[in-house]
N, C-alpha and C positions, 0 to 999 in steps of 0.2 A: 449559524456560522457557515459560510461558503468556504470549505476547506480545499480550495484549489491551489495549485502551485503558483498562481499569480497573485495570491493574497500576500500582504506584508507578513514577514516572519513573526513580528511582534504579536499579531492577532492570532497566530496559530498555536503559540506555545504559552502555557501558563503553569505555574507551580513546579512540580517535580520534573516536568519534561523540558525545562528551560535549557538544559545542557544540549538538547537537540538543535537549538537555534544555531549554534555555531557549526555543528556537524552537518546541517542541511543548508549551509550558505553556498548554494550552487546557482548557476545560471538556469532559469526555467527552460525546460525542454518540452516540446509538444508530446503528449502521451501517445503511445502506439497501441492499437487494439491488440488484445491477446489472441493467441492462436487457439485452435480447438482444445477442448478439455482433455485431461489425462496425459499431459506432457509436462516434463520437468522444464522449467524456465530458468534461465541464468540471466541475471542483471548485474552490470557493473555498478559500483557506487555512483549515485547521482542519476541513474536511469530510472524512468517511470513508464509503466504501462497501464492501460485502462482494461478492466475486466468486463467483458460482455456478459450480460445476464447475471449480475452479482448475486441476486437472491437464490439462484440455483447452484452457486459455486461454493466450494470449500477450498481454502488454501492451507497448505502444510509447509512450514518453513524447514528446509533441509539443511541450510547453512547460511550464515550471515544474519543480517538484521533488516527487517522490512517495516515500513511505515504504511499503514492502510488508512485511507480516508474516503468518506462518501460525501458528495455534495449535500449541503444543507443539514449535515449532522453535527451536533456539538462535540462529539467525542471521536477521537482518532484511536488507532490501535497500533501497538508496536509488537512485532513478532520476532522472537529469537529462535534459534535452532530447536526443533521439536514442538514448537507452538503451532496451534491451529486457529483458523478464523473461519467462521461460517457466515456467509453473506446474509444479511438480515434486511436488506432494502433493495428496491429497484433503482434507486438513484445511482448516478455514475460513481463507480468505485475506481480509485487510483491506487496502485501499488508502487511504492518508491523504495529503491534499494539504498539504505544508508551506507552500506559497504557492499563488497562483492557478495552476492546472495544467490542461492538456488532454492527454488520452491516448486511445489506441485499444485496445479489447479485441477480439481476433479469435481465431478457432480456431487452436489450436496447429498449427504446420507439422510434417509428418512428418519 
């Protein structure tokens, strides 16, 4: 599955995540490359960024809700406040804010 923002919504959501289909009905925007690590990022609902070097990154959701997807991966991830995600692939990783969100991107812990 190529989980980019340009795919049809129907192909992205199955089963229990169907409620996201309506929440993510937004006009696709080009992802912006993330800034250096160890900075708190703020995204408004509907904004998307691309994380450079995803395998070396860990994301910590501080507020809001984030949707994380990698190109060519069959599973996406939803993060709420307090959740963490450790990058496990070198393929392009997009982080989309479902609502106003704050999160930290830091180097992956050993």
